[in-house]
C-alpha positions in Angstrom: 0.0 0.0 0.0 1.5 3.3 -1.1 1.5 6.0 1.6 1.1 9.6 0.7 3.0 12.3 2.5 0.8 14.5 4.8 0.0 17.9 3.3 2.0 20.7 4.7 0.4 24.2 4.8 2.1 26.9 2.8 3.7 29.8 4.7 0.9 32.0 3.5 -1.7 29.7 5.1 0.2 29.6 8.3 0.6 33.4 8.4 -3.1 33.9 7.7 -3.9 31.8 10.8 -1.4 33.6 13.0 -2.7 37.0 11.8 -6.1 36.1 13.1 -4.8 35.7 16.7 -5.1 38.9 18.8 -3.4 38.9 22.2 -3.7 42.0 24.5 -0.3 43.6 25.2 -0.6 43.0 28.9 -1.1 39.3 28.3 1.9 39.2 25.9 4.0 40.8 28.6 2.9 38.3 31.2 3.5 35.3 28.9 6.8 36.7 27.8 8.1 36.6 31.4 7.3 32.9 31.6 8.8 31.7 28.3 12.4 30.6 27.9 14.3 29.9 24.6 13.1 26.3 24.5 9.5 26.9 25.5 6.4 26.2 23.4 3.2 28.1 23.5 0.1 26.3 22.3 -3.0 28.2 21.4 -6.1 26.3 20.7 -9.7 27.2 19.7 -10.8 24.0 21.5 -12.4 24.7 24.9 -11.9 22.7 28.2 -13.1 19.2 28.3 -12.9 16.2 30.5 -9.4 15.8 29.1 -8.2 19.1 30.6 -8.5 20.9 33.8 -7.5 20.5 37.5 -5.6 17.3 38.2 -5.4 16.2 34.6 -2.4 15.8 32.4 -1.8 18.2 29.6 -2.8 16.5 26.3 -2.0 17.7 22.8 -3.5 15.7 19.9 -1.5 16.0 16.8 -2.1 14.8 13.3 
């Protein structure tokens, strides 16, 4: 069975998504104080579920 490579979004598509995100400056400053050079910041449009919240592990589903 021949596998096809997953599609990779173009830089224009990625930039379009990132341009839709608006973060207030005070929030940017608070987050910036917490990040280090090897940090990752994940932004999602999915709300909390039974998979997230107090006393749960952080789960990221990737495709």
